[in-house]
N, C-alpha and C positions, 0 to 999 in steps of 0.2 A: 645171278640171273637178272635180266632186264625186266623192269616193271613195265606194265602195259599202261602207257599214258594216253589219255583221250585228248586229241588235238582239234583245234578249230582254226579257220583262216578267214580273213576279211581282206577286201581290196579297198584301198583308200589313196588319196592324193595328199602330198605334202609340199610345202614351198621348198623348192630346191635351189633358188637363187633370187636375189633382189639386187637391182642395180639402177642408179640414176646417172645418165650421161648428158653432158652439156656440149653443144656445138654451135658454131656461128656460121651463118650463111650470108653472102653478099651478092648483089647483082646490079648491073646497070641496065636501065630500060629506056628505050627510045619512045617518045610520045608518038602514037600513030598519026598518020596524015589527017585522018578525019576528026582528030581532037584539036582544040585551040591551044595556043601556047600557054605555058604556065606562068602566071604572074607571082603567085604565092601559094605554097603548100599549107593547107589548113591542118590536116591530120592524116594519119595512116592507120588503117585497120587490117587485121589479118585473121582469116579463118583457117584452121588446120584440118586437113582431111587425110586420115591414114588409109592407105590403099592395100598394104600387105604387111604381114608379120610372119617371120619364118624362124625355125630352129634347125640348124645343121651342125651335127657333131658338137653340141654344146655352145655354139655360137648363135647369138640372137641378132636378128636384123629386122628393122622396119623401114618402110619407105612411104612417103606421102608428099603432100603439097601444101605449101602455105599460099592460100589465095589472098593476094594483097589488093586492097583498094585504097588508092590515094585520092583524097578530096582536095581540090585546089580551086583557087579563083583564077579564071581565065584572063589573059591579057587583052585589055580593050573591051571586055564584056562584063556584065554583072552576073550574079548568081554563083552557083557551085557546079563544078564539073568533076568527073571521076576518071581515073586512070586505073585500069585493072590489069593484073598480070599474075602469073603463077611462079612460085619458087619451089621447084622439086627438091627433096632432100632424102638422104638415106642415113640411118643411124645403125652402127654395128658395135657389138660388144666384143670383148676378148674371145679367143677361140674356145676357152673352156669355162666361161663365166656361168653357163647354164648346163653344165655337164649332167647327163642323166635325165634332163627334163624332157617332157613329151608335150606340154602345152605352154603357151606363152601369152601373157596379156601385156599390153603396152599403152601408155598414155603420153602424148606430147603436148606441151604447152609453150606459148611464147613468153619468155622472160623479158624480152626487149625487142621492139620493132620500131624502126625510124626510117623515114625517107627524107632526103635533102635534094635540092635542085642543083644540078651541075650547070645547066643552061635551060632556057625556056623549052627545049625539045628533048632534054635528057635528065633522068633522075638516078640517084644512087640509093639503094635500100640495104639496110643492115638489120639482120634478124638474129636473135639469140634464142635457141631452143633447148628445152629440158625434156628429156624422155626418160620415163620410169618403166623399167621392165620388171615383171614377176614371172618366174618360171616354176612349173609344177612337175613333180616327179610322181610316177605311179609306184606306190609302195605296198607290197603284200604284208599284211599283219598275220603272223603265225604264232600261236600260243597254246599252252596246255591248260585245259579246264578241269581235269579230274584224273584220277588214277584208279585202275582196277587191280585188285590183289586178293589173295586168300586171307582169311581172318587169322590163320595160324601164323602168318608172317608178322603180325602185330604192327602193321604200318599205320602211322598217324599222318594226317594230311591237313594242311591249312589252305583254305580257299578264300578269295576276296572278291567281292562284287565291286565292279568299277563302271561308272558312268562315263561314256565317251561320245564325242561328237566327231563324226567321220565325214570328210569331204569325199563323197562317193562318185559324183559326176561333174565333168566339165564339158559343156557343149557350146558350140558357136554357130552362128548363122548370119547371113547378110539379108537385109530387108530393104524394100522400097515403100515409102509412105507418100501418098498423094492426097491432097485436099484443096478445097477452094477457100481462100481467105478474103473476107469482106473488109474493106477499109473502115476505120473507125467512123461512127455516125458523125455527121456534121463536118467531115473533112472533105476537101476537094479530091477529085480523082487524080490518078497518077499518070504522068506523061513518061517519066523515066524513073527506074529504080536505082538509087544511089548506093546504099549499103544495106546489109541484112545481118541480123544476129539470130542464132538459134540456140536455145538451151533445152535440155531434156531432163525429166525426172521420172523415175519408175515409182509408181505409188502402190502397186500390188503385184505379187508373183506367187502363184500356187500351182501345185501338182494336181492334175485331174487325170486319172488313169496313167497312161504312158506319155502324157503331154504336159508341158509347162505353159501356162497361160500368164502372160504379164501385160499389165496396163500402165499407162502413164500419160504424160502431157508434154507436148512440145510448145515452148514459149517462143514465139516468133516476133521479132521487132524489125520494122522497115523504115528507112529514111528514103523519101522520094521527092521528085520535083514535079510540080503541077504544070499544066499547059501554060499558065501565066508566069512561070519561072519561080514561083515560091517553093520553099522547102517545107515539107510536113513529115510527121512521123505517124506510124500506126503500129499497133501490136494486137496479137491474138493468141489465145490458148487453143491448141489443137489436140484433142484427146486421141490416143491410139490404143489398140489392143492387138497383140500378136501371139502366135502359137509356135512352140519349139518342141520337136520330138525329144523325149527323154526316156529311152527304153530302160526298163529295170528299176525305175525310180520308185521309192516307197511313198505312199499317199501322204504321210505326215512329215515328209522332209521339208526343210526350209530352204528357199531359193533366194539368191541375190543375183541381180542382173545389172551388168554394166553396158552402157551404150556409147558407141564411138561413131561420130559422123564420118562418112567417106565421100560425101558430096551433097550439094544442094542445087536446086534450080528454081528460080522465081521468074514467072512470066506474067505480064499484064494480059488479061484475057482480051484477045482481039475482037471478040464478039460483043464486048461491053464498050459502048461508045464513051461512057463516062469514066472509064478506067478505074472502076471501083472493085473489080473482081481480080484477084491475084491467084494464079495457079501455082501451088506450092508442091514441090517434089523433093523429098528428103531421102537420101541413101545413108543407111547406117548399118554398123556391125554390132551384133549383140553377143555378149559372153555371159553364160549362166553358170553359177557355181551352186551345187546342190549339196546340202549337209544333212545327214541323218543322225539321230540319237540312237545309241546302242548301249544296252546293258550287257556287260561282259563278266564272265566268271573266270577268274585267274587262279591257277594253282601256283602258289608262291613259296611253299616250304613243305617238307615231309621228313619223317624219321621213323625208325622202328625201335621198339623197346626190346626186341629179341636179337636183331642182327644189325650189323653195320651197313649204313646206306651212304653211297656216294652219288652226287648229282651235279649236273651242270645247270647254271642259271643264266638267263639272258635278259637284258633290259628291254622294256617295251615303253616307247614314248607315245603318249596319247594326249589329245586335246580334251580337256575336261570341262572347259567353259568357253563359250563363244557367243558373243552378243553383237548384233549390228544395230546401230541406232543413229538417229538424225536429231541434232540439237540446233534450234534456230536462234540466232541472235539478230535483233533489229537494230540497224544503224541509222542514226539521224545526225547529220552534220551540215555545216554551211561551207560552201566553197567560195572563198572571198575572191572577187574578180577585179576590183579596183576601177571598174567603169560602170556606167549605167547600161543595163541590158534591156533590149527590147523584147526578146522572146528566147525561149529555149528550143533548140532544134532536136537534140538527141542527148540521151544520157546512157552511160554504160558503166558496169563495175565488173572487175575480174579479180579473183583471189589468187594469191601466190601459194607457196608451200606452207604447210602447217607444222609449227614446232610444238613438241610435247614436253612438258616438264611435270615432275612428280613430287609430291610431298605426302608420303604415306598413301592413303587411299584417295587423296585429293589430286586431281589431274587438271592442269591448265593447258588449254589449246589456244594457240595464237597464230593469226595470219594477217597479212597486209592486203587490204582491199583497195585496188587502184581504181579510182572513180574518175571518169572523164566526161566533161560536159561540152557540147557544141552549142553555141548560142550566137545571137546577133546583137551587136551593140546598137546604140541609139541611132547610128548612121546606117544601119543595115549591113555592117561588115561582119562576116562570119569569123568567130574567134573560138579558141579552145582553151579550157582550163582543166588541170589535172591535179589530183591529190591522192596520196596513199594514206589510208585510214587503218589504224591498228584495231583489230577485232579480237576479243578474248571470249573464251567459253570455259566455264568451270564444270567439272564432272566429278562424280564419286565412283571409283572402280576398284576392284581388288588390287592389292599392292603388287602381286606377282604376275599380273596380266601384261601381255604384249599389246601395244596400241598402235594402230595405223589410222591415219585420218587425212581427209582432204576437205577443202572448203569450196563451196560453189555459190554463186549468186544466180539461183534458178529463176527468180521472178524479175519482172520489169522494175527498173529504177524509177521512182517517182521524184519529181522535183518541182519547185516553185520559186519565183523571183521574190526576193525580200530586200530590205534596206542594206543588209550586209553583203549580199551576193545571192548565190543559188543554194537554196536549202534542198538537200537530197535525203531521201528515205528509201531504204532497201533492206531486205533480209539476207543474211548469210547463213547458209546451212552447213554445219559441220557434220560430215558423214563419217562415222567412227566404227571401226571394227576392233573389238577387244577379245583377246583369246588368252587362255591359260593352259599350260602344258604340265603334265605329271609324268614322272618316270617310275615305272613299276618293274620289280624283278620277278621273273617268272621261271618256273622249272622248264628246262629244255630237254633234259635226259636224266635218267636215274638208273642206278644199279644196286642190287641187294646181294650181299655176300652171305649166302645160306650155308657155306661150308664152315664158316667161323662164327658161332653164336657169340653174343656179347659176353664179355667177362665182367660179371657183376659181383663176384666174391670180394668181400672186403668193403664194398660200398654200404653206407648206412641204409637200413631198411626204412628209416623215418628221419625226416629233416623238419626242423621247426625254424621258420623265418618269416619276415614280412615281405610283401610285394614291393619291389623297388619303384622309384618314381617313373622310370622309363620302361619298366618291365610290363609284360602282359602275362596272362595265364598260360599262353602258349609257350612263352620263354621259360617259365618255371617248369612246365611239364617236360619240355625238350631237354633242359639242363639236368634234371634229376631223373631222367629216363622213366617218366611216368606218363599219365594222360590227364587231360583236363577233367573228364568225368570222375576220375579217381580222387583228384584234389577236391572237387566240389562235394563228393560224397563224404570224404573224411572230415570236412569242415561244415557239413550240414547246410550247404548253400545250393540254391536252385539254378543260378545263372552266373556265368563268369563276370558279367557286368556288375554284380553285387559284391565282388570280392573287396573287402576293406583294405586299404593300404597301411593303416596304422595298427592292424591286428596281426598277431602271430598266426601263421598258418601251419597246419599239419600237412606235410608232403610225403606221403608213403610211396615207396617204390612199387611199381606195378608188378604183380606176380605173373610169370609166363608159364 
């Protein structure tokens, strides 16, 4: 007869595919008629805006734009001018790289960006992009928790309590953020905005009812030209708070939120004659991952002391440990420039991919931070220096955990002129997710043969032996067709945890 199994089911998401793709984009751009001829290119900056991400039959695709800004010195004029243009791109995976996935996250970074002059009215731009895809599958977890049977069938069962962390919700939403930015005190007003940098950090995310509330900061940096032709910089921290619907979320669930810019707009307030008010509009896409802790009861073994039992077992893969953390490393280095600098115009730092190395529980994270300084030499000529700085972070994490990490320079880079060059100071945040998985075997189906009672004639009614190094009380009871309470009673023990391994145990056969 079939035994009556009690079953439970949960819905969760699992990573179904991860992929990093590299591609190169090139374009030739004509300098517009309203811009002066190019005498010398100073530097090139690029902001990446992702516009769409799609999954179609296991194929992942994202499209976006690299918004390129070329700073140059104009022919026959002083100061700095800009040339701006867009480089659209599309990244596609193989047709089955994300098979079975229902949600997709993507990040695109520039690994290389350079513009060179073909002639005073035409430039050539070369860009190398790295896109990282993560696909998520919807996975139903079905397992048996218990079994119901009559006492006369003499069925023994083993249950196990398992702590699991389930990814229960993935939600996405587009947002628009608008704010007024005041230029730094003591700085002249802006006549023209030259370049902009935006970095984001989420500082808090929590579930309130059916809503996710997340807060953070946008760090905005601007390089601008004054009415007198001088170049200045200004930065601001703009706090934000947003709400996302999260139906069915549990109050104690932990949320992590990833932000991706889809566009920016900076305008000098026309009503401000001094040019000190900047209207900032940021467009961004938010992806929220919600994880809930779950205590599960698993039925992982059974037998009968009176009848033969056959059963089917199935593996159950669970996340037993998940921790998100941020570790900050402060960098302080000198950029040697070889000339006498008059002033620093702007500083920036961008981190590359993070490598992970393990030594037991010790973890070493390493990234290269590319630092770039735009400055004026003693003759007022704008120059650029760049250096890649090795940044290392040490952690202690469980040996068997899976680690994913990225590094960001979320704060403004500070700098000062010194005898050796430009001294820069900035923090690098290593954002780390560590997860551990366990594989549990659970009963999926069971059958009891009541037509054929167990043949126990000839088997010893009493066995004397020690508990083996890898054995449990359950193993002994099942092997000798008895029960744990019978063994404990025969040896005058109260709990199976107290069974000594060096002492001979009386193991009587259970009478039916």
